[in-house]
C-alpha positions as CSV (number, residue, x, y, z in Angstrom):
1,X,0.0,0.0,-0.1
2,X,1.4,3.5,-1.0
3,X,2.2,5.9,1.9
4,X,-0.1,8.6,0.3
5,X,-3.0,6.2,0.6
6,X,-2.2,5.6,4.1
7,X,-2.2,9.4,4.8
8,X,-5.4,9.9,2.9
9,X,-7.1,7.2,4.9
10,X,-5.9,8.8,8.3
11,X,-7.2,12.1,7.1
12,X,-10.6,10.8,6.3
13,X,-10.9,8.6,9.4
14,X,-10.0,11.6,11.9
15,X,-12.5,13.8,9.9
16,X,-15.2,11.3,10.4
17,X,-14.3,11.0,14.1
18,X,-14.6,14.7,14.9
19,X,-17.7,15.2,12.7
20,X,-19.7,12.3,14.0
21,X,-18.3,12.2,17.7
22,X,-18.2,15.9,18.5
23,X,-21.2,16.6,16.3
24,X,-23.3,14.2,18.4
25,X,-22.2,16.0,21.5
26,X,-23.0,19.5,20.1
27,X,-26.5,18.2,19.2
28,X,-27.5,16.2,22.5
29,X,-25.1,17.8,25.0
30,X,-23.0,16.1,27.4
31,X,-24.3,17.0,30.9
32,X,-23.7,14.1,33.3
33,X,-27.0,14.9,34.9
34,X,-28.7,14.3,31.3
35,X,-27.8,10.5,30.9
36,X,-29.2,10.3,27.4
37,X,-26.9,12.7,25.7
38,X,-23.9,11.3,27.8
39,X,-24.2,7.8,26.6
40,X,-25.0,8.9,23.1
41,X,-21.8,10.8,22.9
42,X,-19.8,7.9,24.1
43,X,-21.5,5.4,21.7
44,X,-21.0,7.7,18.8
45,X,-17.1,8.1,19.4
46,X,-16.9,4.2,19.9
47,X,-19.1,3.3,16.8
48,X,-17.0,5.8,14.7
49,X,-13.9,3.6,15.7
50,X,-15.8,0.4,14.8
51,X,-16.9,1.6,11.3
52,X,-13.7,3.1,10.3
53,X,-11.5,0.0,11.7
54,X,-13.3,-2.1,9.2
55,X,-13.1,0.4,6.1
56,X,-9.7,1.9,6.3
57,X,-8.1,-0.4,8.8
58,X,-6.8,-2.6,6.0
59,X,-5.2,0.5,4.5
60,X,-3.5,2.5,7.2
61,X,-4.4,0.5,10.3
62,X,-7.1,3.2,11.3
63,X,-4.9,5.0,14.1
64,X,-6.8,8.3,13.5
65,X,-5.1,9.4,16.8
66,X,-1.5,10.7,17.2
67,X,-1.3,8.9,20.5
68,X,-2.1,5.5,18.8
69,X,0.5,6.3,16.0
70,X,3.2,7.1,18.8
71,X,2.4,3.7,20.5
72,X,2.7,1.8,17.4
73,X,5.9,3.7,16.5
74,X,7.5,2.7,19.9
75,X,6.5,-0.9,19.4
76,X,8.0,-1.0,15.9
77,X,4.8,-0.9,13.8
78,X,5.7,2.2,11.8
79,X,8.8,4.2,10.8
80,X,9.6,7.7,12.1
81,X,8.7,9.1,8.8
82,X,5.2,7.5,8.8
83,X,4.9,8.6,12.4
84,X,5.2,12.3,11.3
85,X,3.1,11.9,8.0
86,X,0.2,10.1,10.1
87,X,0.2,12.8,12.7
88,X,-0.1,15.6,10.1
89,X,-2.8,13.9,8.2
90,X,-4.9,13.4,11.5
91,X,-4.5,16.8,12.7
92,X,-5.6,18.0,9.1
93,X,-8.5,15.5,9.2
94,X,-9.5,17.0,12.7
95,X,-9.5,20.6,11.3
96,X,-11.6,19.5,8.4
97,X,-14.3,17.8,10.5
98,X,-14.3,20.9,12.8
99,X,-14.7,23.1,9.6
100,X,-17.7,20.9,8.5
101,X,-19.4,21.2,11.8
102,X,-18.9,25.0,11.8
103,X,-20.6,25.1,8.4
104,X,-23.4,22.9,9.4
105,X,-24.3,24.4,12.9
106,X,-23.7,28.2,11.7
107,X,-25.4,27.9,8.4
108,X,-28.3,25.9,9.8
109,X,-28.4,28.1,12.8
110,X,-28.4,25.0,15.2
111,X,-27.6,25.7,18.8
112,X,-24.4,24.0,20.1
113,X,-25.1,22.3,23.2
114,X,-21.4,22.4,24.3
115,X,-20.5,25.8,23.6
116,X,-17.2,24.8,22.0
117,X,-17.8,22.7,19.0
118,X,-17.5,19.7,21.5
119,X,-14.0,20.5,22.7
120,X,-12.5,19.4,25.8
121,X,-12.5,21.3,29.0
122,X,-11.5,21.1,32.8
123,X,-14.7,22.1,34.2
124,X,-15.3,18.7,35.5
125,X,-12.1,18.7,37.7
126,X,-12.6,22.0,39.2
127,X,-10.2,23.6,36.5
128,X,-7.3,21.6,37.7
129,X,-4.9,21.3,35.0
130,X,-2.9,18.5,36.9
131,X,-6.2,16.6,37.7
132,X,-7.2,16.9,33.9
133,X,-3.7,15.6,33.0
134,X,-4.0,12.7,35.2
135,X,-7.5,11.6,34.0
136,X,-6.2,11.8,30.4
137,X,-3.1,9.9,31.1
138,X,-5.0,7.0,32.7
139,X,-7.7,6.8,30.2
140,X,-5.1,7.0,27.2
141,X,-3.1,4.3,29.0
142,X,-6.1,2.0,29.1
143,X,-7.1,2.6,25.6
144,X,-3.8,2.2,24.1
145,X,-2.7,-1.1,26.0
146,X,-6.0,-2.7,24.7
147,X,-5.2,-1.6,21.3
148,X,-1.7,-3.1,21.6
149,X,-3.1,-6.3,23.1
150,X,-5.8,-7.0,20.7
151,X,-3.6,-6.2,17.5
152,X,-0.7,-8.1,18.8
153,X,0.8,-10.7,16.3
154,X,1.5,-13.1,18.9
155,X,-2.6,-13.3,19.7
156,X,-5.1,-14.6,17.2
157,X,-8.1,-12.2,18.0
158,X,-9.3,-12.7,14.5
159,X,-11.7,-10.0,13.2
160,X,-12.9,-8.8,16.5
161,X,-10.1,-6.2,17.1
162,X,-12.1,-3.3,15.7
163,X,-15.2,-4.2,17.9
164,X,-13.1,-4.5,21.0
165,X,-11.3,-1.1,20.4
166,X,-14.5,0.7,19.8
167,X,-16.2,-0.6,22.9
168,X,-13.0,0.4,25.0
169,X,-13.3,3.9,23.7
170,X,-16.9,4.0,24.6
171,X,-16.1,2.9,28.1
172,X,-13.3,5.5,28.6
173,X,-15.8,8.1,27.4
174,X,-18.5,7.0,29.9
175,X,-15.9,7.6,32.7
176,X,-14.4,10.6,31.2
177,X,-17.1,12.6,29.7
178,X,-18.1,14.2,33.0
179,X,-14.5,15.1,33.9
180,X,-12.7,16.3,30.8
181,X,-14.8,15.5,28.0
182,X,-12.4,12.6,27.3
183,X,-10.0,13.2,24.6
184,X,-7.3,10.5,24.6
185,X,-6.6,11.7,21.1
186,X,-4.7,15.2,20.6
187,X,-6.2,15.4,17.1
188,X,-9.6,15.2,18.3
189,X,-9.0,18.0,20.7
190,X,-7.1,20.5,18.4
191,X,-9.8,20.9,15.6
192,X,-12.7,21.7,18.0
193,X,-10.6,24.0,20.1
194,X,-9.5,26.1,17.1
195,X,-12.9,26.3,15.7
196,X,-14.2,27.3,19.0
197,X,-11.4,30.0,19.2
198,X,-12.2,31.3,15.7
199,X,-15.9,31.5,16.7
200,X,-15.1,33.6,19.8
201,X,-14.5,31.2,22.5
202,X,-10.8,30.9,23.4
203,X,-11.3,29.0,26.7
204,X,-10.8,25.6,25.1
205,X,-7.6,26.7,23.3
206,X,-6.1,27.9,26.6
207,X,-6.3,24.3,28.0
208,X,-5.3,22.4,24.9
209,X,-1.8,21.5,26.1
210,X,-3.4,19.2,28.7
211,X,-5.2,17.3,26.0
212,X,-2.1,17.0,23.9
213,X,0.5,16.2,26.5
214,X,-1.9,13.7,28.6
215,X,-2.6,11.3,25.7
216,X,0.9,11.2,24.4
217,X,2.3,10.6,27.9
218,X,-0.2,7.9,28.5
219,X,0.4,6.2,25.1
220,X,4.2,6.3,26.0
221,X,3.8,4.6,29.1
222,X,1.5,2.0,27.6
223,X,3.7,1.2,25.0
224,X,6.6,0.7,27.3
225,X,4.5,-1.3,29.8
226,X,3.2,-3.7,27.0
227,X,6.5,-4.3,25.5
228,X,7.7,-5.4,29.1
229,X,4.7,-7.5,29.7
230,X,4.6,-9.2,26.2
231,X,8.4,-9.8,26.3
232,X,10.8,-10.1,23.3
233,X,9.3,-11.5,20.3
234,X,10.4,-15.0,19.3
235,X,12.4,-15.4,16.1
236,X,10.6,-17.4,13.6
237,X,12.5,-20.7,13.1
238,X,14.5,-20.7,9.9
239,X,12.6,-22.8,7.2
240,X,13.9,-26.3,6.8
241,X,15.1,-26.9,3.2
242,X,13.8,-30.2,2.0
243,X,16.4,-32.3,0.1
244,X,16.1,-32.4,-3.4
245,X,14.4,-35.7,-4.7
246,X,16.8,-38.0,-6.0
247,X,16.7,-38.4,-9.8
248,X,15.6,-42.0,-10.7
249,X,18.3,-43.7,-12.8
250,X,17.4,-43.9,-16.3
251,X,16.3,-47.3,-17.6
252,X,18.9,-48.8,-19.8
253,X,18.5,-48.5,-23.5
254,X,18.1,-51.9,-25.1
255,X,20.1,-52.4,-28.2
256,X,19.5,-55.1,-30.7
257,X,22.1,-57.8,-30.1
258,X,25.0,-57.4,-32.5
259,X,25.9,-60.4,-34.7
260,X,29.4,-61.6,-34.0
261,X,31.7,-60.6,-36.7
262,X,32.7,-63.4,-39.0
263,X,36.5,-64.3,-38.5
264,X,38.4,-63.9,-41.7
265,X,39.1,-67.1,-43.5
266,X,42.7,-68.0,-42.8
267,X,44.9,-67.3,-45.7
268,X,46.0,-70.2,-47.8
269,X,49.7,-70.9,-47.7
270,X,51.1,-69.9,-50.9
271,X,51.8,-73.1,-52.9
272,X,55.1,-73.4,-54.5
273,X,55.1,-74.6,-57.8
274,X,56.4,-78.1,-58.4
275,X,59.8,-78.0,-59.8
276,X,59.8,-78.5,-63.5
277,X,62.2,-81.3,-64.7
278,X,63.1,-81.1,-68.2
279,X,63.7,-84.6,-69.2
280,X,66.1,-84.6,-72.1
281,X,65.2,-86.7,-74.9
282,X,67.4,-89.6,-75.5
283,X,68.6,-90.1,-79.0
284,X,68.8,-93.6,-80.4
285,X,72.1,-93.1,-81.7
286,X,73.7,-92.2,-78.3
287,X,75.2,-94.7,-75.8
288,X,72.5,-95.6,-73.5
289,X,74.7,-95.8,-70.3
290,X,76.2,-92.4,-71.3
291,X,72.7,-90.9,-71.8
292,X,71.5,-92.5,-68.6
293,X,74.4,-91.0,-66.7
294,X,73.7,-87.5,-68.4
295,X,70.0,-87.9,-67.4
296,X,70.8,-88.5,-63.7
297,X,73.2,-85.4,-63.5
298,X,70.5,-83.1,-65.1
299,X,68.0,-84.5,-62.4
300,X,70.2,-84.0,-59.7
301,X,70.9,-80.5,-60.8
302,X,67.2,-79.5,-61.3
303,X,66.8,-80.6,-57.6
304,X,69.6,-78.8,-56.3
305,X,68.2,-75.4,-58.0
306,X,64.8,-75.8,-56.7
307,X,66.1,-76.2,-53.1
């Protein structure tokens, strides 16, 4: 997911939170003696978180709260660059939501039951900044540690995380609305305080620092505490490489049996021609003994030549 889409999602989510949460408080009021408006405002903030968690949660994580982004950063969920971008987008979304409320209520001439665009204040704690700071730190700690637990990768909470987070925000609002109006979200407090100041009521702006510092301190404590409780993440075991299957030996190629080569016939011994013996013809007039003697000599000479 591109970083610009994450920032856009955070802008939209925070704008909706301020528009519907603070808008409900402006319509019905948050007087603790009037339980109807009190509960409706708490439910409005919680239900917005549920709706946004299942709509933009898969894009940006649905922080829509600088305190949540800080805790996620401290636990290694986002980078420092993303943290800055998230906070800027959330603050701009809060200003946009407050601007829409101002347009609706001013143009429609609708009375604001809170007198300050649903901004936070210290009236419920006797205007004590220390008491208000303590309330915000505690409520934010409870809210953030719930978020870290339900979204932990070590736990398998399935698709119920958004519902649990929304109900937890409803719970801390039920307790804190009568004290500080329940911020637990610096961006949620900034937009209404600025809109109220522009409209002529600067009191919420004077105590704004309590609702910025308190949630950030509570988020820091919650992140550190949760990391200690959860312990170090176990390194995932290295994947075992399976040995490559041994190649089956190729079937021997059957070749046609070769016919034995015929042995060459033995060479015939060269036959020597029989010696030619010239038998002289005996003349009748010659002496037979002499002729016979001469014949024997010629035969012997012929045999000697051949040998």
